[in-house]
C-alpha positions in Angstrom: 0.2 0.4 0.1 1.6 3.4 -1.0 2.0 5.9 1.5 -0.6 8.5 0.1 -3.2 5.6 0.2 -2.6 4.8 3.9 -2.3 8.7 4.7 -5.2 9.6 2.6 -7.7 11.2 5.2 -5.0 13.2 6.7 -3.2 14.2 3.1 -6.9 15.2 1.8 -7.9 17.4 5.3 -4.7 19.2 4.6 -5.8 19.8 0.8 -9.2 20.9 2.3 -7.9 23.5 4.2 -5.6 24.8 1.8 -8.4 24.8 -0.4 -10.0 27.3 2.1 -7.2 29.2 2.0 -7.2 30.0 -1.5 -10.8 30.9 -1.7 -10.1 33.3 1.2 -7.3 34.9 -1.1 -10.3 34.8 -4.0 -12.5 36.8 -1.8 -10.0 39.2 -0.6 -9.1 39.9 -4.2 -13.0 39.9 -5.0 -13.7 42.2 -1.6 -10.5 44.7 -2.8 -8.7 44.3 0.4 -5.8 46.0 1.3 -2.5 44.4 -0.4 -1.0 43.5 3.1 -3.9 41.2 4.3 -3.7 39.7 0.5 -0.1 39.0 1.0 -0.5 37.5 4.4 -2.9 35.1 2.9 -0.9 34.2 0.5 1.9 33.2 2.6 -0.3 31.3 4.8 -1.5 29.4 1.8 2.0 28.9 0.4 3.3 27.7 4.0 0.5 25.2 4.1 1.1 23.6 0.5 4.9 23.7 1.6 3.8 21.4 4.7 1.8 19.5 2.5 4.9 18.8 -0.1 7.3 18.1 2.8 4.9 15.7 4.4 4.5 13.8 0.9 8.1 14.0 0.0 9.1 12.6 3.4 6.7 9.7 3.1 8.0 9.0 -0.8 11.7 8.5 0.9 10.5 6.4 3.5 8.4 4.4 1.6 9.7 4.2 -2.0 13.5 5.1 -1.7 14.6 3.3 1.8 14.6 -0.2 2.1 12.6 -1.5 4.2 14.7 -4.5 5.1 17.6 -2.4 5.9 18.0 -1.9 9.7 17.9 1.0 11.6 21.2 3.1 12.0 22.3 2.3 8.7 24.1 5.1 6.6 21.1 5.0 3.9 18.8 5.5 6.7 21.1 8.1 8.3 21.1 9.7 4.9 17.7 9.9 4.1 16.8 11.5 7.6 19.3 14.5 6.8 17.3 14.7 3.3 14.2 14.6 4.9 15.3 17.3 7.7 17.0 19.4 4.7 13.3 19.2 2.8 11.8 20.4 5.9 14.0 23.4 6.1 13.8 24.6 3.1 9.8 24.1 2.4 9.8 26.3 5.6 
């Protein structure tokens, strides 16, 4: 089973929140809100989308890149953990 299938409800919940944020941007633009509030909404939406990206990338690394048969404390696992940390910090 793929990690996106296993975590389907959690991921869909995040996507629905992002959809709500995008709709809030649309309403703000339509309502001619100040650019600062629109920029804040956009930054929040970008952060949420980056969080979703980090979540899916981490799952991909853990379930498709790492060998499930390899034990803990292997160089491959250590490198994967470092990559996950780098991706998460980059997407913050």
